[in-house]
C-alpha positions in Angstrom: -100.3 -191.1 -22.2 -103.9 -190.8 -21.4 -105.1 -188.3 -19.3 -106.8 -189.2 -16.1 -110.3 -188.4 -15.6 -112.8 -187.8 -12.7 -114.7 -191.5 -12.1 -118.1 -190.0 -11.6 -118.0 -186.8 -14.2 -115.1 -187.9 -16.9 -114.0 -184.4 -16.6 -110.3 -184.1 -17.0 -108.6 -184.6 -12.9 -105.8 -182.0 -12.0 -102.5 -183.6 -11.2 -102.1 -185.1 -8.0 -100.8 -181.9 -5.9 -102.2 -179.1 -8.3 -104.8 -176.5 -6.8 -108.0 -176.9 -9.7 -109.0 -173.7 -10.3 -112.8 -172.8 -9.2 -114.6 -170.1 -10.3 -114.5 -167.0 -7.8 -111.8 -168.7 -5.5 -108.5 -167.9 -5.5 -105.8 -170.7 -5.4 -103.5 -168.3 -3.6 -106.4 -167.8 -0.4 -106.8 -171.9 -0.5 -103.2 -172.6 -0.3 -102.7 -169.5 2.7 -105.7 -171.5 4.3 -103.9 -174.8 4.2 -100.9 -173.2 5.2 -102.4 -171.8 8.6 -103.6 -175.2 9.1 -100.1 -176.8 8.4 -98.8 -174.0 11.2 -101.5 -174.7 13.7 -101.3 -178.1 13.6 -97.8 -178.7 13.7 -97.9 -176.7 17.0 -100.3 -178.0 18.2 -98.4 -181.6 18.4 -95.2 -179.5 19.4 -93.5 -180.4 16.1 -92.6 -176.9 15.7 -92.0 -174.3 18.9 -93.2 -171.0 19.2 -89.8 -170.2 18.7 -89.5 -171.8 15.3 -92.6 -169.9 14.2 -91.5 -166.5 15.5 -88.0 -167.4 13.6 -90.1 -168.0 10.5 -91.7 -165.1 10.6 -88.7 -162.6 10.8 -87.2 -165.1 7.6 -90.3 -164.1 5.7 -90.0 -159.8 6.9 -86.5 -160.5 6.0 -87.3 -161.0 2.2 -89.8 -158.9 2.3 -87.0 -156.1 3.3 -84.5 -157.6 0.5 -87.0 -158.4 -2.2 -84.7 -157.2 -4.7 -81.6 -158.6 -3.5 -83.9 -162.3 -2.8 -82.2 -165.3 -4.6 -85.4 -166.8 -4.9 -87.2 -163.9 -7.0 -90.9 -162.4 -5.8 -92.9 -159.4 -6.2 -92.1 -156.9 -3.4 -95.7 -156.1 -2.6 -96.6 -160.3 -2.2 -93.2 -160.4 0.0 -94.7 -157.4 2.0 -98.0 -159.0 2.4 -96.8 -162.3 3.4 -94.7 -160.8 5.7 -97.8 -159.1 7.5 -99.8 -162.4 7.2 -97.0 -164.0 9.1 -97.0 -161.7 11.8 -100.8 -161.9 12.6 -99.8 -166.2 12.2 -97.3 -165.9 14.4 -99.3 -163.9 17.3 -102.0 -166.1 16.9 -100.2 -169.4 17.1 -98.1 -167.5 20.1 -101.6 -166.4 21.8 -103.0 -169.6 21.3 -100.6 -172.2 22.3 -98.0 -170.5 24.4 -94.7 -171.6 24.5 -91.4 -169.9 24.8 -89.8 -167.1 23.3 -87.1 -167.8 21.1 -83.5 -166.4 22.3 -81.9 -163.5 20.4 
């Protein structure tokens, strides 16, 4: 099977959905920007509620607290960093878009 190439350069293209490697740019950072933007967009369009985002934040924090027993393995440091980032996203979206807090 022939490999797809970029039209103008003739260089190999990344498969659809793959993040291409760029010198000095961390793919994790690119993914984070995309996911932050997606959460904001979904909240803006009222497809996610403030309560949904609070629930997601709690789930990420729970995973970080129970990394050893998590059925989807992850490194403890990464999980803690993700929980911290999700908490910041939760605070920002809550302040920016408002909405009702979740019950509980």
